[in-house]
C-alpha positions as CSV (number, residue, x, y, z in Angstrom):
1,M,6.7,-18.6,-9.0
2,T,4.9,-15.8,-7.5
3,T,1.4,-15.0,-8.8
4,N,-2.0,-13.3,-7.8
5,N,-4.3,-15.3,-5.5
6,L,-7.0,-15.7,-8.3
7,P,-8.2,-18.8,-9.6
8,I,-7.0,-18.2,-13.2
9,N,-3.6,-17.3,-11.9
10,I,-3.4,-20.3,-9.7
11,Q,-4.5,-22.6,-12.5
12,E,-1.8,-21.0,-14.7
13,A,0.7,-21.6,-12.2
14,E,-0.3,-25.3,-11.5
15,V,0.0,-25.8,-15.3
16,I,3.5,-24.5,-15.5
17,Q,4.5,-26.2,-12.5
18,A,3.4,-29.5,-14.0
19,Q,5.3,-28.6,-17.2
20,V,8.5,-27.8,-15.5
21,R,8.2,-30.9,-13.4
22,E,8.5,-33.0,-16.5
23,A,12.0,-31.4,-17.0
24,S,12.9,-32.3,-13.4
25,I,12.4,-28.8,-12.2
26,T,10.8,-28.2,-8.8
27,M,8.8,-25.0,-8.7
28,K,7.0,-23.8,-5.8
29,I,4.0,-21.4,-6.1
30,K,3.8,-18.4,-3.8
31,L,0.3,-16.7,-3.9
32,V,-0.1,-12.9,-3.0
33,D,-2.8,-10.4,-3.6
34,A,-2.7,-8.2,-6.6
35,A,-1.7,-5.0,-4.5
36,T,1.4,-6.9,-3.3
37,L,2.4,-8.2,-6.7
38,L,2.2,-4.8,-8.5
39,S,2.5,-1.6,-6.4
40,D,3.8,1.1,-9.0
41,G,5.1,-0.7,-11.9
42,N,8.6,0.5,-11.1
43,T,11.2,-2.1,-12.0
44,Y,13.6,-0.8,-9.4
45,Q,11.5,-2.7,-6.6
46,F,11.6,-6.0,-8.7
47,F,15.2,-6.2,-9.6
48,R,17.2,-4.0,-7.1
49,T,19.4,-5.9,-4.7
50,T,17.9,-4.7,-1.5
51,P,17.5,-6.6,1.7
52,G,14.5,-6.4,3.7
53,T,11.2,-5.1,2.2
54,S,12.2,-5.4,-1.4
55,R,9.9,-7.1,-3.9
56,N,12.8,-8.7,-5.6
57,W,11.3,-12.3,-5.4
58,S,13.6,-13.7,-8.0
59,G,16.7,-13.0,-5.9
60,I,18.6,-11.6,-8.7
61,S,21.8,-9.9,-7.5
62,N,23.7,-8.1,-10.2
63,P,25.8,-5.1,-9.6
64,Q,25.6,-3.6,-13.2
65,I,21.7,-3.9,-12.8
66,D,21.8,-2.2,-9.3
67,S,24.1,0.4,-10.9
68,L,21.6,1.1,-13.8
69,L,18.5,1.2,-11.6
70,D,20.3,3.7,-9.2
71,R,21.3,5.8,-12.2
72,T,17.8,6.1,-13.5
73,R,16.7,7.6,-10.3
74,E,19.5,10.2,-10.4
75,V,19.2,11.6,-14.0
76,S,16.3,13.8,-15.1
77,S,17.0,13.8,-18.9
78,Q,14.4,11.8,-20.7
79,A,17.0,10.8,-23.5
80,E,19.6,9.6,-20.7
81,R,16.7,7.7,-18.9
82,K,15.7,6.0,-22.2
83,K,19.4,5.1,-22.7
84,L,19.6,3.6,-19.2
85,Y,16.4,1.8,-19.3
86,G,17.5,0.4,-22.6
87,E,20.7,-0.9,-21.2
88,L,18.7,-2.2,-18.2
89,T,16.3,-4.2,-20.5
90,R,18.9,-5.8,-22.3
91,L,20.7,-7.0,-19.1
92,L,17.3,-8.3,-17.8
93,Q,16.6,-10.0,-21.0
94,D,20.1,-11.9,-20.7
95,E,19.5,-12.8,-17.1
96,L,15.7,-13.4,-17.5
97,P,15.1,-13.2,-13.6
98,M,11.3,-13.2,-13.9
99,V,8.6,-14.0,-16.6
100,F,5.4,-12.1,-16.5
101,I,2.4,-13.9,-17.6
102,V,0.0,-11.3,-19.1
103,H,-3.6,-11.7,-19.7
104,P,-4.3,-10.0,-23.0
105,V,-8.2,-9.8,-22.6
106,E,-9.0,-6.6,-20.8
107,P,-12.5,-5.7,-21.4
108,K,-13.6,-2.2,-20.8
109,A,-16.6,-0.2,-21.5
110,F,-17.0,3.5,-21.8
111,S,-19.6,5.9,-22.8
112,P,-19.3,7.1,-26.5
113,R,-18.4,10.5,-24.9
114,V,-14.9,9.3,-23.6
115,Q,-12.2,10.1,-26.2
116,G,-8.5,9.5,-26.5
117,Y,-8.4,6.3,-24.4
118,E,-5.7,3.8,-25.5
119,P,-5.5,0.4,-24.0
120,I,-2.1,-0.6,-22.6
121,P,-1.2,-4.3,-22.5
122,D,-0.1,-4.0,-18.8
123,G,-3.9,-3.5,-17.9
124,M,-3.1,-0.3,-16.1
125,M,-5.6,2.5,-17.3
126,R,-4.0,5.8,-18.0
127,F,-6.2,8.8,-18.6
128,K,-3.4,11.4,-19.4
129,D,-4.9,11.9,-22.9
130,V,-8.5,11.2,-22.4
131,W,-11.4,13.7,-22.5
132,L,-15.0,13.7,-22.7
133,R,-16.8,15.0,-25.8
């Protein structure tokens, strides 16, 4: 299991490790800094079979997934990209190479002048539709 080198993440990983050990599964914990774990949120880097500097820590190697990932970078039509990512999501759900643990508590404080901010579960802050009143 690859996780952030933060106390809460380490604790979670150790709990999961103990739980899977009860099922006779050996799980190693690899600690990385947050910048290494998530660089741009692109699924390509996590699931493409790429030797070398890939972040494909799960080791998944599936020609169908590779093909879909390549095609998502070749098409510009939003409708086509949506279709490709839908197919990719179904394959990844079947294969389940990684399970991301998300912390739903993301406290944020803004001035009442900040308008249009919508929190997103991945914790990334997006300001596309944000303005000041």
